[in-house]
Every structure is written in structure tokens, then in C-alpha cells.
C-alpha positions as CSV (number, residue, x, y, z in Angstrom):
1,M,13.2,34.9,-5.3
2,S,9.8,36.2,-6.5
3,R,6.5,34.5,-5.6
4,R,6.1,33.8,-9.3
5,N,9.3,31.8,-9.3
6,L,8.2,29.7,-6.3
7,N,4.9,29.0,-8.0
8,D,6.7,27.8,-11.1
9,L,9.0,25.6,-9.1
10,L,6.0,24.0,-7.3
11,A,4.4,23.5,-10.6
12,F,7.5,21.7,-11.9
13,V,7.9,19.5,-8.8
14,T,4.2,18.4,-9.0
15,V,4.2,17.7,-12.7
16,A,7.5,15.8,-12.5
17,R,6.2,13.7,-9.6
18,E,2.8,13.0,-11.1
19,G,4.1,12.3,-14.6
20,S,1.1,14.1,-16.0
21,F,0.0,17.7,-16.5
22,T,-3.6,16.6,-16.0
23,R,-3.0,14.8,-12.6
24,A,-0.7,17.7,-11.5
25,G,-3.4,20.2,-12.3
26,A,-5.9,18.2,-10.2
27,V,-3.4,18.2,-7.3
28,L,-2.7,21.9,-7.4
29,G,-6.2,23.0,-8.5
30,V,-5.1,24.8,-11.6
31,S,-5.7,24.2,-15.3
32,Q,-3.4,22.1,-17.5
33,S,-2.7,25.1,-19.7
34,A,-1.6,27.2,-16.7
35,L,0.8,24.5,-15.6
36,S,2.2,24.2,-19.1
37,Q,2.8,28.0,-19.3
38,A,4.5,27.9,-15.8
39,I,6.9,25.2,-16.9
40,K,7.6,26.9,-20.2
41,A,8.4,30.2,-18.3
42,L,10.7,28.4,-15.9
43,E,12.6,26.6,-18.7
44,E,13.0,29.9,-20.5
45,R,14.4,31.6,-17.4
46,L,16.8,28.8,-16.7
47,E,17.6,28.3,-20.4
48,I,17.4,24.5,-20.1
49,R,14.7,21.9,-20.8
50,L,13.4,20.3,-17.6
51,L,10.7,17.9,-18.9
52,N,10.4,15.5,-21.8
53,R,6.8,15.6,-23.1
54,T,5.1,13.0,-25.3
55,T,1.4,12.5,-26.0
56,R,1.3,9.8,-23.3
57,S,3.7,10.8,-20.6
58,V,5.9,13.5,-19.0
59,S,9.3,12.7,-17.5
60,P,12.1,14.8,-16.2
61,T,15.2,15.4,-18.3
62,P,18.6,14.9,-16.5
63,A,18.5,18.6,-15.6
64,G,15.0,18.1,-14.4
65,E,15.9,15.1,-12.3
66,R,18.7,17.2,-10.7
67,L,16.4,20.0,-9.9
68,L,13.7,17.7,-8.5
69,S,16.2,16.0,-6.3
70,A,17.4,19.4,-5.0
71,I,14.1,21.1,-4.2
72,G,11.4,18.4,-4.0
73,N,12.0,17.5,-0.4
74,R,12.2,21.2,0.5
75,F,8.6,21.7,-0.5
76,D,7.7,18.6,1.6
77,E,9.5,20.0,4.6
78,I,7.7,23.3,4.2
79,E,4.3,21.5,4.0
80,A,5.2,19.5,7.1
81,E,6.2,22.7,9.0
82,L,2.9,24.3,8.0
83,D,1.0,21.2,9.3
84,A,3.0,21.3,12.5
85,L,1.7,24.8,13.2
86,T,-1.7,23.2,13.9
87,E,-0.3,22.3,17.3
88,L,-1.0,25.9,18.2
89,R,-4.7,25.6,17.2
90,D,-7.5,24.3,19.4
91,K,-8.2,21.5,16.9
92,P,-5.5,19.3,15.2
93,A,-5.6,19.5,11.4
94,G,-3.7,18.1,8.4
95,S,-3.6,15.5,5.7
96,V,-2.2,11.9,5.9
97,R,-1.8,9.5,3.0
98,I,-1.6,5.8,3.7
99,T,-1.2,2.9,1.3
100,S,-2.2,-0.7,2.3
101,G,-4.0,-3.8,1.1
102,D,-7.8,-4.0,1.0
103,H,-8.2,-6.5,3.9
104,V,-6.1,-4.6,6.4
105,L,-7.9,-1.4,5.4
106,R,-11.3,-2.9,6.2
107,T,-10.3,-4.8,9.4
108,I,-7.7,-2.5,11.1
109,L,-7.3,0.9,9.6
110,L,-10.9,2.0,9.1
111,P,-12.2,0.7,12.5
112,K,-9.4,2.5,14.3
113,L,-9.1,5.7,12.2
114,L,-12.8,6.5,11.5
115,P,-13.3,7.6,15.2
116,V,-10.3,9.9,14.8
117,M,-11.8,11.5,11.8
118,H,-15.1,11.9,13.5
119,R,-13.4,13.5,16.5
120,Y,-11.2,15.8,14.4
121,P,-13.0,17.0,11.3
122,D,-10.0,19.0,10.1
123,I,-7.9,15.8,9.7
124,H,-8.1,14.3,6.2
125,I,-6.8,10.8,5.5
126,E,-6.3,9.4,2.0
127,F,-6.4,5.6,1.7
128,D,-4.7,4.0,-1.2
129,V,-5.3,0.3,-1.8
130,S,-2.4,-1.5,-3.4
131,Y,-1.1,-5.0,-3.3
132,G,2.4,-4.1,-4.5
133,F,5.5,-2.9,-2.7
134,R,5.1,0.9,-3.0
135,D,8.0,3.3,-2.5
136,I,6.2,5.5,0.0
137,V,8.9,8.2,-0.2
138,A,8.9,8.5,-4.0
139,D,5.1,8.2,-4.1
140,R,4.7,10.8,-1.3
141,F,2.8,8.6,1.1
142,D,3.1,9.4,4.8
143,A,3.0,5.7,5.7
144,G,2.3,2.2,4.4
145,V,1.2,-1.1,5.8
146,R,3.0,-4.4,5.2
147,L,3.8,-7.6,6.9
148,G,6.6,-7.0,9.3
149,E,9.1,-9.3,7.7
150,S,9.0,-7.4,4.4
151,I,9.8,-3.8,5.6
152,D,13.1,-2.1,4.7
153,R,15.4,-1.5,7.6
154,D,15.6,2.2,7.1
155,M,12.0,2.6,8.0
156,I,10.3,2.9,11.4
157,A,7.9,-0.1,11.8
158,M,5.2,-0.4,14.3
159,P,3.0,-3.5,14.8
160,I,-0.7,-2.8,14.3
161,S,-1.9,-6.5,14.4
162,P,-1.1,-9.7,16.3
163,K,1.0,-12.3,14.6
164,L,-0.7,-14.0,11.7
165,R,-0.9,-17.5,10.3
166,M,-1.5,-18.7,6.8
167,A,-4.5,-21.1,6.2
168,A,-5.1,-23.6,3.4
169,V,-8.8,-24.1,3.0
170,A,-11.5,-25.5,0.7
171,S,-15.3,-26.0,0.9
172,P,-16.8,-29.2,2.2
173,C,-18.2,-30.0,-1.2
174,Y,-14.7,-29.8,-2.7
175,F,-13.4,-32.4,-0.2
176,E,-16.3,-34.7,-1.0
177,K,-14.8,-35.2,-4.4
178,H,-11.1,-34.9,-3.5
179,P,-8.8,-36.4,-0.8
180,V,-7.7,-34.2,2.0
181,P,-4.0,-33.3,1.6
182,K,-1.8,-34.6,4.4
183,V,1.5,-32.9,3.4
184,P,2.2,-29.8,1.3
185,E,3.4,-31.8,-1.6
186,D,-0.1,-33.3,-2.0
187,L,-1.3,-29.9,-3.2
188,Q,0.3,-30.6,-6.5
189,R,-2.6,-33.0,-7.2
190,H,-5.3,-30.5,-6.3
191,N,-7.0,-27.6,-8.1
192,C,-5.5,-24.6,-6.2
193,I,-6.7,-21.0,-6.4
194,N,-3.7,-18.7,-6.6
195,I,-2.8,-15.1,-6.5
196,R,-0.7,-13.0,-8.9
197,F,1.5,-10.3,-7.5
198,P,1.7,-6.8,-9.1
199,S,5.2,-7.7,-10.1
200,G,3.7,-10.4,-12.4
201,G,4.8,-13.4,-10.5
202,V,2.4,-16.1,-9.1
203,Y,2.7,-16.9,-5.4
204,V,4.6,-20.0,-4.5
205,W,2.9,-21.4,-1.4
206,E,5.2,-21.6,1.7
207,F,4.9,-24.1,4.6
208,E,7.0,-24.9,7.6
209,R,7.0,-27.6,10.3
210,R,9.6,-28.4,12.9
211,G,12.2,-26.3,11.1
212,R,11.5,-27.9,7.7
213,E,10.5,-25.4,5.0
214,V,8.5,-26.5,2.0
215,K,7.7,-24.4,-1.0
216,V,5.0,-25.7,-3.4
217,R,4.3,-24.3,-6.9
218,V,0.6,-25.2,-7.3
219,E,-1.6,-25.4,-10.3
220,G,-5.3,-24.5,-10.7
221,Q,-8.1,-23.2,-12.9
222,A,-8.1,-19.7,-11.4
223,I,-5.6,-17.0,-10.6
224,F,-6.7,-13.7,-9.0
225,N,-4.8,-10.5,-8.1
226,T,-7.0,-9.7,-5.0
227,S,-7.9,-11.8,-2.0
228,P,-11.7,-11.3,-1.8
229,H,-12.2,-13.1,-5.1
230,I,-10.0,-16.0,-3.9
231,V,-12.3,-16.4,-0.9
232,L,-15.4,-16.3,-3.1
233,A,-13.9,-19.0,-5.4
234,A,-13.1,-21.2,-2.4
235,L,-16.6,-20.8,-1.0
236,D,-17.9,-21.9,-4.4
237,G,-16.0,-25.1,-4.3
238,L,-13.5,-24.4,-7.0
239,G,-10.5,-25.6,-5.1
240,I,-8.0,-25.0,-2.3
241,A,-7.0,-21.5,-1.3
242,F,-4.1,-20.2,0.7
243,L,-4.2,-16.8,2.5
244,P,-3.8,-15.3,6.0
245,E,-6.3,-17.1,8.2
246,E,-8.1,-13.9,9.1
247,E,-9.4,-13.8,5.5
248,F,-11.2,-17.0,6.0
249,A,-12.0,-16.8,9.8
250,P,-15.8,-16.4,9.7
251,H,-16.3,-19.0,7.0
252,I,-14.2,-21.5,8.9
253,E,-16.1,-20.9,12.1
254,E,-19.4,-21.4,10.4
255,G,-18.3,-24.5,8.5
256,R,-18.4,-23.1,5.0
257,L,-14.7,-23.7,4.6
258,V,-12.5,-26.6,6.0
259,R,-8.9,-26.0,7.0
260,V,-6.1,-28.4,6.1
261,L,-2.4,-28.6,6.7
262,Q,-2.8,-26.5,9.9
263,D,0.3,-27.9,11.5
264,W,2.3,-26.7,8.5
265,C,1.3,-23.1,9.1
266,P,3.3,-21.5,12.0
267,P,2.7,-17.9,13.1
268,F,4.7,-15.0,11.5
269,A,5.1,-11.3,12.0
270,G,1.7,-9.5,11.5
271,Y,0.9,-6.2,9.9
272,H,3.1,-3.2,10.6
273,L,2.7,0.5,9.9
274,Y,5.9,1.8,8.4
275,Y,7.2,5.3,7.6
276,P,10.4,7.2,7.0
277,S,12.6,7.7,10.0
278,R,13.9,11.2,9.0
279,R,10.7,13.0,8.2
280,Q,9.1,15.5,10.6
281,H,5.6,14.4,11.3
282,S,2.5,16.6,11.6
283,P,0.1,16.5,14.6
284,A,-2.4,14.7,12.3
285,F,0.1,11.9,11.5
286,S,0.9,11.6,15.2
287,L,-2.8,11.1,16.0
288,V,-3.0,8.4,13.3
289,V,0.1,6.6,14.8
290,D,-1.4,6.7,18.3
291,A,-4.7,5.4,17.1
292,L,-3.1,2.4,15.4
293,R,-0.7,1.6,18.2
294,M,-1.4,-1.8,19.9
């Protein structure tokens, strides 16, 4: 197969995955018009349409889906093999893409991985902040970070933090005006600061004590989709917030927030790095894993 054909196939795979000629062009470093011409030439040679194009989106046709499924992973394997060749160099090199939440990025990933990047300037790491359940294979991430209990079984999972506990907190000024809740059900009479998941659902607060599980659907004036804003609202006295205790730790220690229902918040599996079990990993990825290992 000619080099031209390989370039056109790579163009097709990238456009199909990105769902956009503009984004694919940015990934490949070529113009949108060049990509369009490459796809058109490929479709003419195969005599079949591979992509559905509208003014707002691009998506594979059934034939395009079949071709993407057949060759997409092959390009990934080639890229991984090229990265693996850096083992023969004096300095490790390669790119790693990781998706995680903002808090774990600030408190675990950056403190452990920035020294790796300083030591090995040819290693490049892309950090993607997301609060949803990303399909790291479909979205072409090398790894993701989630709580251990929510990781699919076909993934390799490695703990990168100790066990966590949830914490229900509010400011002292809030409790000057409202009674301290004694059991989770009392929260239904409080102004609670909640979080909305990317799926659209609002979190139902979960508690447990002595084997008894209690789920409480709380109400309140504010709902956020990121945790830092929940912390700020709690500090301002808006109501009771419920997040992993590490989000509130310095404020609890300094008395700006008061913890309640502590005996209803047992420890659970902490943050884990997870990644596909069947993918060959580059030296750069192996260094990342070693740096995050507890």
C-alpha cells in the first residue's frame, strides 16, 4: 500500500474519532481542507461513503464504523511500538494522556508527576479534568483515575491513595442558626449543598453505620457540578456539604468547618489509576505508573 493511502487512512481514523475536521486537523497538524481532500480521495478509491457530514458534526457511516473498528487499534499499536523504541535511547520519551477529577489532579497526580517531567523533558503528559465516567479506550486515554469501587473489571487498577471517608460539614455560623443533625435523616430539614453529575443526576447522599445503609435525597438552595465551589459555599455558611473528607481537611483543622455525622461515614476504597489490560505500554507510561505507585 502506498504512503498516500496510509496517510488517508490515518486522516480518516482521526476525523472519525474526533468527530470534527477542525479538531482532527489540530491533532495531525494539517489544514481542514487537506483532511477533507484526503477523505474524499479515500472514499473515491473505495467507492463507498465513510463519513456523514453536517454543518455541526461528523460521524462514521456503517462502512466507516467497520473500517474504524478494523484499523483504528492498528494505528494505536504502531504508535505504542514507536514509543517503545525509546527504551533504546539514553532518555525516555513519549506521551501519556490521563483523565481525572480536579482534586486528585491537584493533590496526587501533579505532586508525583511533575518531578518525572522535570527529570525527563522528552516525556509529555496531557491531563484531562472530567467528573464523568469516561471511556478511556474510546477516548484514547492511556489511563484514568476513579474511586476503586467504580472501575470496570476488565481494567488493571492500582491504588494511588489511602482509603477515603466522606464528610458532612458546615460552617460554625450555619450551626449557630440550625440544629446539628444527629442521624442522616435529619439532613432533610437542612439546607444542603449538592453536586450534579455529568449524567444529569443529583447525588443521593450515602451513609452507613454498623451494617445499616441509609440514602438521603437532600434539598438546598445550591447545586454545583464541581467540588471546589461546594467547599466555598460551605465556608460561606450556605449549608451542609458532603464530599470526601480530604476536600475539607484544612478547613476542618482550622475550625472554619464543623464535621457532623462522622460515625456514619466509614472508610471506602480510595483513588485508583486504571488502564486497559491488553495494551502495550510505552516507557513513558511505565514511568508514570511507577511514580504513582504507593
